[in-house]
C-alpha positions as CSV (number, residue, x, y, z in Angstrom):
1,X,-74.9,-120.0,27.5
2,X,-76.2,-122.0,30.4
3,X,-78.1,-120.1,33.1
4,X,-75.8,-118.5,35.6
5,X,-75.6,-119.9,39.2
6,X,-76.2,-118.0,42.4
7,X,-73.4,-115.9,44.0
8,X,-71.9,-116.5,47.4
9,X,-73.1,-113.8,49.8
10,X,-69.5,-112.3,50.0
11,X,-69.5,-112.0,46.3
12,X,-72.6,-109.8,46.2
13,X,-70.8,-106.5,46.8
14,X,-68.3,-107.3,44.1
15,X,-71.2,-108.1,41.8
16,X,-72.8,-104.8,42.5
17,X,-69.6,-103.0,41.8
18,X,-69.4,-104.7,38.5
19,X,-73.0,-104.0,37.7
20,X,-72.7,-100.3,38.6
21,X,-69.5,-99.8,36.7
22,X,-70.0,-97.1,34.1
23,X,-67.9,-99.1,31.7
24,X,-70.5,-101.9,31.7
25,X,-73.4,-99.4,31.0
26,X,-74.4,-97.5,27.9
27,X,-72.1,-94.6,27.6
28,X,-75.0,-92.2,27.7
29,X,-75.9,-91.2,31.2
30,X,-79.6,-91.7,30.5
31,X,-79.4,-95.1,28.8
32,X,-82.7,-96.8,28.4
33,X,-84.1,-98.8,31.2
34,X,-83.6,-102.1,29.5
35,X,-80.1,-101.3,28.3
36,X,-79.3,-100.6,31.9
37,X,-80.9,-103.8,33.0
38,X,-78.5,-106.7,33.6
39,X,-78.8,-109.7,31.3
40,X,-79.3,-113.2,32.6
41,X,-75.6,-113.9,31.9
42,X,-74.5,-110.8,33.8
43,X,-76.7,-111.3,36.9
44,X,-76.2,-114.5,38.8
45,X,-79.1,-113.7,41.0
46,X,-80.1,-114.3,44.6
47,X,-77.3,-114.7,47.2
48,X,-75.8,-118.0,48.2
49,X,-73.1,-120.5,47.1
50,X,-73.5,-123.3,44.7
51,X,-75.5,-125.3,47.2
52,X,-77.9,-122.5,47.8
53,X,-78.2,-122.1,44.0
54,X,-79.1,-125.8,43.7
55,X,-81.6,-125.5,46.5
56,X,-83.5,-122.6,44.8
57,X,-83.5,-124.5,41.5
58,X,-84.9,-127.5,43.3
59,X,-87.6,-125.5,45.1
60,X,-88.7,-123.9,41.8
61,X,-89.1,-127.4,40.3
62,X,-91.1,-128.4,43.4
63,X,-93.2,-125.3,43.0
64,X,-94.0,-126.2,39.3
65,X,-94.8,-129.8,40.1
66,X,-96.9,-128.8,43.1
67,X,-99.0,-126.6,40.8
68,X,-99.5,-129.5,38.4
69,X,-100.4,-131.9,41.2
70,X,-102.5,-129.7,43.3
71,X,-104.1,-127.4,40.8
72,X,-104.4,-123.6,40.8
73,X,-107.2,-123.3,43.3
74,X,-105.7,-121.6,46.4
75,X,-102.2,-122.3,45.2
76,X,-99.5,-120.1,46.6
77,X,-96.1,-120.4,44.8
78,X,-94.2,-118.7,47.6
79,X,-94.9,-121.5,50.0
80,X,-92.6,-123.9,48.1
81,X,-89.6,-121.6,47.9
82,X,-89.9,-121.1,51.7
83,X,-89.6,-124.8,52.5
84,X,-86.5,-125.7,54.5
85,X,-84.7,-128.9,53.4
86,X,-84.7,-131.6,56.0
87,X,-82.2,-133.8,54.2
88,X,-79.5,-133.5,51.5
89,X,-80.5,-131.5,48.5
90,X,-79.2,-134.0,46.0
91,X,-81.3,-136.8,47.6
92,X,-84.4,-134.5,47.4
93,X,-83.6,-133.6,43.8
94,X,-83.1,-137.2,42.8
95,X,-86.4,-138.2,44.4
96,X,-88.3,-135.6,42.4
97,X,-89.0,-137.1,38.9
98,X,-88.3,-135.0,35.9
99,X,-91.3,-133.3,34.4
100,X,-93.6,-135.8,32.7
101,X,-96.8,-135.5,30.7
102,X,-98.8,-136.8,33.6
103,X,-98.5,-134.7,36.8
104,X,-97.8,-136.4,40.1
105,X,-100.8,-137.2,42.2
106,X,-101.7,-135.1,45.2
107,X,-100.8,-138.0,47.5
108,X,-97.4,-138.5,45.8
109,X,-96.7,-134.7,46.0
110,X,-97.7,-134.5,49.7
111,X,-95.6,-137.6,50.6
112,X,-92.6,-136.2,48.8
113,X,-92.9,-132.8,50.6
114,X,-93.3,-134.5,54.0
115,X,-90.2,-136.7,53.5
116,X,-87.7,-134.2,52.3
117,X,-88.8,-130.8,53.6
118,X,-89.8,-129.1,56.9
119,X,-92.9,-126.9,57.0
120,X,-92.6,-123.3,55.7
121,X,-91.7,-121.0,58.5
122,X,-90.3,-123.8,60.7
123,X,-86.8,-122.3,60.4
124,X,-88.1,-119.3,62.4
125,X,-88.7,-119.8,66.1
126,X,-91.0,-117.9,68.5
127,X,-89.2,-115.2,70.4
128,X,-90.9,-113.8,73.4
129,X,-89.8,-110.1,73.4
130,X,-88.2,-109.3,76.7
131,X,-89.3,-105.7,76.5
132,X,-93.0,-106.5,76.1
133,X,-95.3,-105.3,78.9
134,X,-99.0,-106.2,78.6
135,X,-99.9,-102.6,79.6
136,X,-96.8,-100.4,79.2
137,X,-96.4,-97.3,81.4
138,X,-97.4,-94.2,79.4
139,X,-99.2,-96.2,76.7
140,X,-101.5,-94.1,74.6
141,X,-102.2,-91.3,77.2
142,X,-104.7,-89.5,74.9
143,X,-107.0,-92.6,74.4
144,X,-109.8,-92.0,76.9
145,X,-112.3,-94.4,75.4
146,X,-112.3,-97.7,77.3
147,X,-113.3,-99.6,74.2
148,X,-110.6,-98.1,72.1
149,X,-108.0,-98.7,74.8
150,X,-109.0,-102.3,75.3
151,X,-108.6,-102.9,71.5
152,X,-105.4,-101.0,71.3
153,X,-103.9,-103.3,74.0
154,X,-105.0,-106.3,71.9
155,X,-103.2,-104.9,68.9
156,X,-100.2,-104.2,71.1
157,X,-100.2,-107.8,72.2
158,X,-100.0,-109.0,68.6
159,X,-96.3,-108.0,68.6
160,X,-95.7,-111.2,70.7
161,X,-97.5,-113.3,68.0
162,X,-95.4,-111.8,65.2
163,X,-92.0,-111.8,67.0
164,X,-89.5,-114.4,65.9
165,X,-85.8,-115.4,65.8
166,X,-84.1,-117.1,62.9
167,X,-83.4,-120.7,64.1
168,X,-79.8,-121.6,64.7
169,X,-80.0,-124.2,61.9
170,X,-80.2,-121.5,59.3
171,X,-76.7,-120.3,60.0
172,X,-75.4,-123.8,60.6
173,X,-76.8,-125.2,57.4
174,X,-77.5,-122.2,55.1
175,X,-77.6,-124.5,52.0
176,X,-80.9,-125.9,53.3
177,X,-82.7,-122.6,53.7
178,X,-83.8,-119.7,51.5
179,X,-84.3,-117.8,54.8
180,X,-81.3,-115.6,55.6
181,X,-79.7,-115.6,59.0
182,X,-80.3,-112.3,60.8
183,X,-78.6,-111.4,64.1
184,X,-81.5,-110.0,66.1
185,X,-85.1,-110.6,66.9
186,X,-87.5,-110.0,64.0
187,X,-91.2,-109.0,63.6
188,X,-92.8,-110.6,60.6
189,X,-95.8,-109.0,58.8
190,X,-97.8,-112.2,59.2
191,X,-99.4,-115.1,57.3
192,X,-97.5,-116.0,54.1
193,X,-94.9,-113.3,54.9
194,X,-92.7,-115.4,57.2
195,X,-89.7,-113.2,57.0
196,X,-88.6,-109.6,57.5
197,X,-89.7,-107.1,54.8
198,X,-87.9,-103.7,54.3
199,X,-90.6,-101.0,54.1
200,X,-93.1,-102.9,56.3
201,X,-90.5,-102.6,59.1
202,X,-90.8,-98.8,59.2
203,X,-94.4,-99.0,60.4
204,X,-93.6,-101.9,62.6
205,X,-90.9,-99.8,64.3
206,X,-93.4,-96.9,64.7
207,X,-95.8,-99.2,66.4
208,X,-93.2,-100.8,68.6
209,X,-92.1,-97.3,69.8
210,X,-95.8,-96.6,70.8
211,X,-95.6,-99.9,72.6
212,X,-92.4,-98.8,74.4
213,X,-90.6,-101.8,73.0
214,X,-87.4,-99.9,72.3
215,X,-85.0,-102.9,72.3
216,X,-87.1,-104.9,69.8
217,X,-87.3,-101.8,67.5
218,X,-83.5,-101.5,67.7
219,X,-83.1,-105.2,66.8
220,X,-85.3,-104.7,63.7
221,X,-83.3,-101.7,62.5
222,X,-79.9,-103.5,63.2
223,X,-81.1,-106.5,61.1
224,X,-81.6,-104.1,58.2
225,X,-78.1,-102.6,58.9
226,X,-76.8,-106.2,58.7
227,X,-78.3,-106.6,55.3
228,X,-76.6,-103.4,54.1
229,X,-73.2,-104.5,55.4
230,X,-73.7,-108.0,53.9
231,X,-75.3,-107.2,50.5
232,X,-74.7,-103.5,49.9
233,X,-78.3,-102.5,50.4
234,X,-81.4,-103.5,52.3
235,X,-83.1,-106.4,50.6
236,X,-86.8,-106.5,49.7
237,X,-87.0,-109.2,52.3
238,X,-84.8,-111.6,54.2
239,X,-84.8,-114.5,51.7
240,X,-82.0,-115.5,49.2
241,X,-84.5,-114.9,46.4
242,X,-84.9,-111.2,47.3
243,X,-81.2,-110.2,46.8
244,X,-82.0,-108.9,43.4
245,X,-83.9,-105.8,44.6
246,X,-84.7,-103.5,47.5
247,X,-87.9,-101.7,48.6
248,X,-88.8,-98.1,49.4
249,X,-85.8,-96.8,51.4
250,X,-86.9,-95.9,54.9
251,X,-84.0,-97.2,57.0
252,X,-82.8,-93.7,57.9
253,X,-86.4,-92.8,59.1
254,X,-86.3,-95.9,61.4
255,X,-83.0,-94.8,62.8
256,X,-84.3,-91.3,63.4
257,X,-87.5,-92.4,65.1
258,X,-85.6,-94.8,67.4
259,X,-83.1,-92.1,68.3
260,X,-86.0,-89.7,68.9
261,X,-87.6,-92.1,71.3
262,X,-84.4,-93.2,73.1
263,X,-81.7,-90.6,72.6
264,X,-79.3,-93.4,71.9
265,X,-76.4,-91.7,70.1
266,X,-74.3,-94.9,70.0
267,X,-77.2,-96.6,68.1
268,X,-77.0,-93.8,65.5
269,X,-73.2,-94.2,65.3
270,X,-73.6,-97.9,64.6
271,X,-76.1,-97.4,61.8
272,X,-74.6,-94.3,60.2
273,X,-72.0,-95.9,57.9
274,X,-74.7,-98.2,56.5
275,X,-76.9,-95.2,55.7
276,X,-74.1,-93.8,53.6
277,X,-73.8,-97.1,51.8
278,X,-77.6,-97.3,51.2
279,X,-77.6,-93.7,49.8
280,X,-74.8,-94.7,47.4
281,X,-76.9,-97.7,46.2
282,X,-79.8,-95.4,45.3
283,X,-77.5,-92.9,43.6
284,X,-75.8,-95.5,41.4
285,X,-76.3,-95.5,37.6
286,X,-78.8,-98.4,38.1
287,X,-81.3,-96.0,39.9
288,X,-80.2,-92.5,39.0
289,X,-81.8,-90.6,36.1
290,X,-80.7,-87.1,34.9
291,X,-83.5,-84.9,33.5
292,X,-83.0,-81.4,32.0
293,X,-85.7,-79.0,32.9
294,X,-87.2,-76.3,30.6
295,X,-84.5,-73.9,31.7
296,X,-81.7,-76.2,30.8
297,X,-80.8,-77.3,34.3
298,X,-80.0,-81.0,34.8
299,X,-81.6,-82.6,37.8
300,X,-80.8,-86.1,39.2
301,X,-83.8,-88.2,40.4
302,X,-84.2,-91.9,41.2
303,X,-86.2,-94.8,39.9
304,X,-86.8,-98.4,40.8
305,X,-84.8,-101.0,38.9
306,X,-84.2,-104.5,40.0
307,X,-81.1,-106.4,38.9
308,X,-83.1,-109.4,37.6
309,X,-84.7,-110.5,34.3
310,X,-86.1,-113.9,35.1
311,X,-89.3,-115.0,36.9
312,X,-89.4,-114.0,40.5
313,X,-88.7,-117.3,42.4
314,X,-91.4,-116.7,44.9
315,X,-93.9,-116.2,42.1
316,X,-92.3,-118.0,39.2
317,X,-95.4,-119.9,38.1
318,X,-97.4,-116.7,38.0
319,X,-94.7,-114.8,36.1
320,X,-94.3,-117.6,33.6
321,X,-98.0,-117.8,32.9
322,X,-98.1,-114.0,32.3
323,X,-95.0,-114.2,30.0
324,X,-96.6,-117.1,28.1
325,X,-98.4,-114.5,26.0
326,X,-95.0,-113.3,24.7
327,X,-93.1,-115.2,22.1
328,X,-89.6,-113.7,22.1
329,X,-87.1,-114.7,24.9
330,X,-85.7,-111.2,24.9
331,X,-89.2,-109.7,25.4
332,X,-89.9,-112.2,28.2
333,X,-86.7,-111.1,29.9
334,X,-87.8,-107.5,29.6
335,X,-91.1,-108.3,31.2
336,X,-89.5,-110.2,34.0
337,X,-87.2,-107.2,34.6
338,X,-90.2,-104.9,34.9
339,X,-92.1,-107.3,37.2
340,X,-89.1,-107.5,39.6
341,X,-88.6,-103.7,39.4
342,X,-92.3,-103.2,40.3
343,X,-91.9,-105.5,43.3
344,X,-89.0,-103.2,44.3
345,X,-91.5,-100.3,44.4
346,X,-93.6,-102.0,47.1
347,X,-96.7,-101.2,44.9
348,X,-96.9,-104.7,43.4
349,X,-99.1,-104.3,41.4
350,X,-100.9,-101.2,40.2
351,X,-102.0,-99.5,37.0
352,X,-99.6,-96.8,38.1
353,X,-96.8,-98.8,36.4
354,X,-98.6,-100.0,33.3
355,X,-98.8,-98.4,29.8
356,X,-102.1,-100.1,29.5
357,X,-104.0,-100.4,32.8
358,X,-105.7,-103.6,31.7
359,X,-102.6,-105.5,30.6
360,X,-99.9,-106.5,33.1
361,X,-97.4,-107.2,30.2
362,X,-97.2,-103.5,29.7
363,X,-95.5,-102.9,33.0
364,X,-92.9,-100.1,32.5
365,X,-91.7,-99.3,36.0
366,X,-88.1,-98.6,35.1
367,X,-89.3,-95.9,32.7
368,X,-91.0,-94.0,35.5
369,X,-89.5,-91.5,38.0
370,X,-91.8,-92.1,41.1
371,X,-92.9,-89.3,43.4
372,X,-92.7,-91.4,46.5
373,X,-89.3,-92.9,45.9
374,X,-87.8,-89.4,45.6
375,X,-89.7,-88.2,48.6
376,X,-88.1,-91.0,50.6
377,X,-84.6,-90.3,49.3
378,X,-84.9,-86.6,50.1
379,X,-85.9,-87.6,53.6
380,X,-82.9,-90.0,53.7
381,X,-80.5,-87.1,52.7
382,X,-81.9,-84.8,55.4
383,X,-81.7,-87.6,58.0
384,X,-78.1,-88.3,57.1
385,X,-77.2,-84.6,57.3
386,X,-78.7,-84.5,60.8
387,X,-76.9,-87.7,61.9
388,X,-73.6,-86.5,60.5
389,X,-73.9,-83.4,62.6
390,X,-74.8,-85.4,65.6
391,X,-71.7,-87.6,65.3
392,X,-69.5,-84.7,64.6
393,X,-69.0,-85.1,60.8
394,X,-69.8,-81.6,59.7
395,X,-68.4,-82.0,56.2
396,X,-70.7,-84.9,55.5
397,X,-73.6,-83.0,57.1
398,X,-73.0,-80.1,54.7
399,X,-72.7,-82.5,51.7
400,X,-76.1,-84.1,52.4
401,X,-77.8,-80.9,53.2
402,X,-76.7,-79.7,49.7
403,X,-77.9,-83.0,48.2
404,X,-81.3,-82.7,49.8
405,X,-81.7,-79.1,48.6
406,X,-80.8,-80.3,45.1
407,X,-83.4,-83.1,45.3
408,X,-86.0,-80.7,46.6
409,X,-85.5,-78.5,43.6
410,X,-85.5,-81.5,41.3
411,X,-88.8,-82.8,42.7
412,X,-90.5,-79.4,42.3
413,X,-88.9,-78.9,38.8
414,X,-89.7,-82.3,37.3
415,X,-92.6,-83.8,39.3
416,X,-94.7,-80.8,40.6
417,X,-97.7,-79.9,38.5
418,X,-99.1,-76.5,39.4
419,X,-102.4,-77.0,37.5
420,X,-103.3,-80.1,39.5
421,X,-101.5,-79.0,42.7
422,X,-100.0,-82.5,42.9
423,X,-96.7,-84.1,42.4
424,X,-96.8,-86.5,39.4
425,X,-94.8,-89.5,38.4
426,X,-92.7,-88.7,35.3
427,X,-92.5,-91.1,32.4
428,X,-89.2,-91.4,30.4
429,X,-89.4,-91.9,26.6
430,X,-89.9,-95.5,25.6
431,X,-87.0,-95.4,23.2
432,X,-84.6,-94.2,25.9
433,X,-83.2,-91.4,23.7
434,X,-81.5,-88.5,25.5
435,X,-79.3,-85.6,24.5
436,X,-76.2,-84.3,26.1
437,X,-76.4,-86.5,29.2
438,X,-80.0,-85.9,30.2
439,X,-83.5,-86.5,29.2
440,X,-85.3,-83.3,28.1
441,X,-88.3,-82.6,30.4
442,X,-91.7,-82.5,28.7
443,X,-94.9,-81.5,30.4
444,X,-96.8,-84.3,28.7
445,X,-94.5,-86.9,30.2
446,X,-96.0,-86.3,33.7
447,X,-98.6,-88.9,34.5
448,X,-101.8,-86.9,35.1
449,X,-103.7,-89.9,36.5
450,X,-104.5,-89.6,40.2
451,X,-102.8,-91.9,42.6
452,X,-102.4,-91.6,46.4
453,X,-98.6,-91.4,45.8
454,X,-99.2,-87.9,44.2
455,X,-99.7,-86.6,47.8
456,X,-96.9,-88.5,49.6
457,X,-94.5,-85.4,49.6
458,X,-96.8,-83.8,52.2
459,X,-95.2,-86.3,54.7
460,X,-92.0,-84.3,54.5
461,X,-93.8,-81.5,56.4
462,X,-93.8,-83.7,59.4
463,X,-90.1,-84.3,59.3
464,X,-88.4,-81.2,58.0
465,X,-85.1,-79.9,59.4
466,X,-84.9,-76.3,60.5
467,X,-87.6,-73.7,59.9
468,X,-88.3,-74.4,56.2
469,X,-91.0,-76.9,55.3
470,X,-90.9,-79.0,52.1
471,X,-94.1,-77.4,51.0
472,X,-95.0,-74.0,52.7
473,X,-98.4,-73.4,54.2
474,X,-99.9,-71.9,51.1
475,X,-98.7,-74.8,48.8
476,X,-99.8,-77.4,51.4
477,X,-103.2,-75.8,51.4
478,X,-103.5,-76.1,47.7
479,X,-102.4,-79.8,47.8
480,X,-104.9,-80.5,50.5
481,X,-107.7,-78.9,48.4
482,X,-106.5,-81.1,45.5
483,X,-106.7,-84.2,47.7
484,X,-110.2,-83.3,48.8
485,X,-111.5,-83.1,45.3
486,X,-109.3,-86.0,43.9
487,X,-111.9,-88.7,44.5
488,X,-109.4,-90.7,46.6
489,X,-111.1,-89.8,50.0
490,X,-113.6,-92.6,50.7
491,X,-115.8,-93.8,53.5
492,X,-113.0,-95.8,55.2
493,X,-109.8,-94.1,54.1
494,X,-107.7,-93.0,51.2
495,X,-107.9,-95.2,48.1
496,X,-104.7,-96.0,46.3
497,X,-106.0,-95.1,42.8
498,X,-109.2,-94.3,41.0
499,X,-109.0,-97.3,38.7
500,X,-110.4,-100.8,39.6
501,X,-108.1,-103.2,37.8
502,X,-108.3,-106.0,40.4
503,X,-104.7,-105.3,41.2
504,X,-104.1,-104.9,44.9
505,X,-102.5,-101.4,44.7
506,X,-105.5,-100.0,42.9
507,X,-109.1,-99.0,43.8
508,X,-110.8,-99.8,46.1
509,X,-108.0,-100.9,48.3
510,X,-106.4,-98.7,50.9
511,X,-103.1,-99.4,52.6
512,X,-101.9,-98.5,56.1
513,X,-98.6,-96.8,54.9
514,X,-100.5,-94.5,52.5
515,X,-102.9,-93.4,55.2
516,X,-100.1,-92.7,57.6
517,X,-97.8,-90.8,55.3
518,X,-100.5,-88.5,54.0
519,X,-102.3,-87.9,57.4
520,X,-99.0,-87.2,59.2
521,X,-98.1,-84.7,56.5
522,X,-101.4,-83.0,56.7
523,X,-101.1,-82.8,60.5
524,X,-98.0,-80.7,60.2
525,X,-99.0,-78.6,57.2
526,X,-99.6,-75.5,59.1
527,X,-103.4,-75.0,59.1
528,X,-106.3,-75.9,61.3
529,X,-108.2,-77.3,58.3
530,X,-105.3,-79.6,57.4
531,X,-105.1,-80.9,60.9
532,X,-108.9,-81.6,60.9
533,X,-108.6,-83.5,57.6
534,X,-105.7,-85.5,59.0
535,X,-107.7,-86.5,62.0
536,X,-110.7,-87.4,59.8
537,X,-108.5,-89.7,57.7
538,X,-107.1,-91.3,60.8
539,X,-110.6,-91.7,62.4
540,X,-111.9,-93.4,59.3
541,X,-108.9,-95.7,59.1
542,X,-108.9,-96.7,62.8
543,X,-112.7,-97.4,62.6
544,X,-112.4,-99.7,59.6
545,X,-109.5,-101.6,61.3
546,X,-111.5,-101.9,64.5
547,X,-114.6,-103.1,62.8
548,X,-112.8,-105.7,60.7
549,X,-110.9,-106.9,63.8
550,X,-114.1,-107.3,65.7
551,X,-115.7,-109.2,62.8
552,X,-112.8,-111.5,62.0
553,X,-110.5,-111.5,65.0
554,X,-107.6,-110.3,62.9
555,X,-105.7,-107.2,61.6
556,X,-105.6,-107.2,57.8
557,X,-102.9,-106.3,55.3
558,X,-105.2,-104.0,53.4
559,X,-108.8,-102.7,53.5
560,X,-111.5,-101.9,51.0
561,X,-112.1,-98.1,51.6
562,X,-115.6,-98.1,50.1
563,X,-117.1,-99.7,53.3
564,X,-116.1,-99.5,56.9
565,X,-114.9,-102.8,58.3
566,X,-114.2,-104.5,54.9
567,X,-110.8,-106.1,54.2
568,X,-109.2,-105.6,50.8
569,X,-108.6,-108.1,48.0
570,X,-107.2,-108.5,44.5
571,X,-103.7,-109.2,43.4
572,X,-101.7,-112.4,43.0
573,X,-102.3,-113.9,46.5
574,X,-105.1,-114.3,49.0
575,X,-105.6,-111.4,51.5
576,X,-103.3,-111.8,54.5
577,X,-103.7,-111.1,58.2
578,X,-101.3,-110.4,61.1
579,X,-100.4,-107.6,60.2
580,X,-97.3,-105.7,61.0
581,X,-97.8,-102.3,59.3
582,X,-101.5,-102.2,60.0
583,X,-100.9,-102.7,63.7
584,X,-98.2,-100.0,63.6
585,X,-100.3,-97.4,61.9
586,X,-103.3,-97.9,64.1
587,X,-101.1,-97.5,67.2
588,X,-99.4,-94.5,65.7
589,X,-102.7,-92.8,64.9
590,X,-104.1,-93.5,68.4
591,X,-101.0,-91.9,69.8
592,X,-100.9,-88.9,67.4
593,X,-104.6,-88.1,67.5
594,X,-105.9,-89.8,70.6
595,X,-109.4,-91.1,71.0
596,X,-111.8,-89.2,73.4
597,X,-113.8,-91.1,75.9
598,X,-117.2,-90.7,74.2
599,X,-116.0,-90.9,70.6
600,X,-117.6,-93.9,68.8
601,X,-114.9,-96.5,67.8
602,X,-117.2,-98.6,65.6
603,X,-118.4,-97.8,62.1
604,X,-120.6,-94.7,62.2
605,X,-121.2,-91.5,60.4
606,X,-120.2,-89.2,63.2
607,X,-116.6,-88.3,64.0
């Protein structure tokens, strides 16, 4: 069968309905991850009509030929699928010769690109945010250090550099762009990330709220709402090649934080139906996994699983090279499915998802029930319950309170490990076998390796509804002690793992979201000791961001936590700057913890 084309955007919801239909899945509720994965024939891939399909096919050919012409040194495959066409696709395709033994020369390739394409990112235009104030009223009232405040204002000013609008040409000629039209202003992460990303946006929103840029924060959230209404879920990012997967679901948290800052009930009403749709997406058979605990109770938890089993267009040359080690077409498709599903996790890539930490071809993300994903969905269910009550829908509020309580029990029953005092990812059996509609829980299926994600549920202590915390003070204290002796706490922050694999979501890299989730949870865990640890983590993180900024003039995507002021590395692309979520977390930490007048902001041993 010939490879399937790409669907029109208005066909995506229908496609998802078909994909999620139980009649198209294995009759057993816990079918194996690869049985549940759509085949290449079933999934027609990233959104768009036949013209958009042709564009993406052309851009992947360009990507391949550019690699041959320019060589691997410094090559970024994403650049080529971000190029907007400046002419007719058929003319550009005809001018690109079919693959030949001899690659095109660098001059030929550069001339071809200049003639038929605009520059990557040129279909976004700068958008001066109207709600930006160089020094907002009430900005960081607890920051007394002049040096810290001056730097914070520089970070605040970066929102102007990262603010964009989608150019009108994208909506007028969508067949010439992989960029998707979004209705409002956007804030991009920076560098190669020229479009909106889902979970990055949560920390961007948090930072914008510190900066009193409420209208821009609302625009960002409503862009994600637009994705839900158009595609049925929030995409990994705002490109046609990202419509095969999502990212960690934090939309409800963005809505809640904007509402908390503005009190705008109408904003909540507008977003509310989309939150229900997103919850349905994560509860579908594609993501839902039933597991029977040792008492015979069946619990429903969620996993990552992309609807894709071909090379990721934005990294096709990388994926193809990795899969070249595999002979079978079916096994290549299984690997591509795991790669895309790992990208959905946001942790792309990490030994966390590998059966063999030294071999990327052993990725098995769809066989894992992740701690952090279920933490985020629990939070989503609590948020929806609160929003439903706010808008007067008491029946829905009760339904989602019940769902959140069930997920709380499921997380503690399946993922909690009382010996380690951590929540652990749970591995499903490789053969996918299950009995009576659920996998049987086994203690040895918990992943006992230490990752920062094992401590993410602490974050729920900062956002609980009512008087009950997700983890009470006694349990939180045990988790804190486990974190302190885990080996993850380093000179400049929390490491992502203890294993150095050269993957970017492994040691020694630390990431802004991880620092913020854990520190914010500790801050609200109910003890003075936990609050001090939270402040210590925030202090280390702010200092390493400051020192790196002073040395390089930029905020970085990730940092090496072994040394203060050192940016991170590893992974499949060069380290990036900008940087949306790093900016947001620094501003949030300075607001939450302050910075006294005489506290050293540069790298030092003292707090």
